[in-house]
C-alpha positions in Angstrom: 74.4 35.3 176.5 72.0 34.5 179.3 73.5 33.3 182.5 71.6 31.0 184.8 72.4 29.9 188.4 70.4 26.9 189.7 71.1 26.3 193.4 70.0 23.9 196.0 68.5 25.9 199.0 66.9 29.1 199.6 68.7 32.3 200.4 67.8 34.6 203.1 68.8 38.2 203.6 72.1 39.0 205.0 75.7 39.6 204.0 76.0 36.6 201.6 72.8 37.6 199.8 74.0 41.2 199.6 77.3 40.1 198.2 75.5 38.0 195.6 73.1 40.8 194.6 75.9 43.4 194.4 77.7 41.6 191.6 74.7 40.2 189.8 73.5 43.9 189.8 76.8 44.9 187.9 76.4 42.3 185.1 75.5 43.2 181.7 74.5 39.7 180.9 71.0 38.8 181.9 71.3 36.7 185.0 68.5 34.4 186.4 68.6 32.7 189.7 66.5 29.5 190.1 66.5 27.9 193.7 65.3 24.4 194.3 64.7 22.3 197.5 63.8 18.8 198.3 61.9 19.0 201.7 61.9 15.3 202.6 64.3 13.5 204.8 66.1 11.1 202.4 69.2 9.1 202.2 72.1 11.0 200.9 72.1 9.2 197.7 68.3 9.6 197.0 68.6 13.4 198.1 71.4 13.9 195.5 69.4 12.1 192.9 66.3 14.3 193.5 68.3 17.5 193.7 69.9 16.7 190.5 66.5 16.2 188.8 65.3 19.6 190.1 68.6 21.5 189.1 68.5 20.0 185.6 64.7 20.9 185.3 65.4 24.6 186.4 67.8 25.4 183.4 67.0 25.9 179.8 67.5 22.8 177.5 70.6 23.1 175.5 72.3 25.4 178.0 76.0 25.0 178.5 76.3 23.6 181.9 79.0 24.2 184.6 78.7 22.2 187.8 80.5 23.6 190.8 82.0 20.4 192.2 84.8 19.5 194.5 86.3 17.3 191.7 86.1 20.1 189.2 89.0 22.1 187.9 90.1 25.3 189.6 90.8 28.1 187.1 92.6 31.4 187.5 90.2 34.3 186.7 91.8 35.0 183.4 91.2 31.3 182.3 87.6 31.5 183.6 87.2 34.8 181.6 88.6 33.1 178.5 86.2 30.1 178.8 83.3 32.4 179.1 84.5 34.4 176.2 84.7 31.2 174.0 81.1 30.2 175.0 79.9 33.6 174.2 81.8 33.8 171.1 80.6 30.4 169.8 77.0 31.7 170.2 76.1 30.0 173.4 72.5 31.3 174.3 72.3 30.0 177.9 75.1 29.4 180.2 74.0 27.6 183.5 75.8 27.1 186.7 74.8 24.6 189.1 75.4 24.4 192.8 74.5 21.3 194.6 73.4 20.6 198.1 75.3 19.7 201.2 76.1 16.3 199.9 77.2 17.4 196.6 75.9 16.7 193.1 74.1 13.7 191.9 75.5 11.6 189.0 73.0 13.1 186.6 74.4 16.6 187.0 77.9 15.4 186.5 77.0 13.4 183.5 75.2 16.4 181.9 77.9 19.0 182.7 79.9 20.4 180.0 82.5 21.6 182.6 83.0 20.7 186.3 84.5 23.7 188.1 86.0 24.1 191.7 86.7 27.1 193.8 89.8 25.2 195.1 90.2 22.3 197.3 88.5 23.9 200.4 84.8 23.4 201.1 82.7 26.6 201.1 79.4 27.6 202.5 76.8 27.4 199.6 75.4 30.7 200.0 78.9 32.3 200.0 79.7 30.3 196.8 76.7 32.2 195.0 78.4 35.5 195.9 81.9 34.2 194.8 80.5 32.9 191.6 78.7 36.1 190.8 81.8 38.0 191.4 83.8 35.8 189.2 81.3 36.1 186.4 81.6 39.9 186.8 85.3 39.9 186.9 85.5 37.7 183.7 82.8 40.2 182.0 85.4 43.0 182.9 88.4 41.1 181.7 86.7 40.4 178.4 85.8 44.1 178.0 89.4 45.2 178.8 88.3 47.0 181.9 90.9 47.5 184.6 88.7 45.9 187.3 90.9 42.9 187.4 94.4 43.5 188.5 97.2 41.2 189.1 
């Protein structure tokens, strides 16, 4: 299974990028990051619409899509691992995670998503979310492998 992350915004060096790179480097699943940006000043609705188009264009056709969204479901790590394992076991070739911009996802992303996921009710910086997601994907991989990385 190939894992994709399409995210609004360009990451720069620093602690959040280091965290992301640390966990992506540990993954055995191939991982691709695609960053997108709209550089024009637009209304919130138009910005979300254009960002949604760019995000959806950045992932493979036919991918299972998980949108990180405040209206999504927060999962315990074990349930997240089970969900990834189920997709893997069903033969999913591409699993794509989408992180929207500061104003959230456009309607097209929510409509296309196979699953809406949240990291709880709090708002997190977008660059930190990348690292949190990479760590949770790594944790899920270790749970599925029966590795003791995950302890409760």
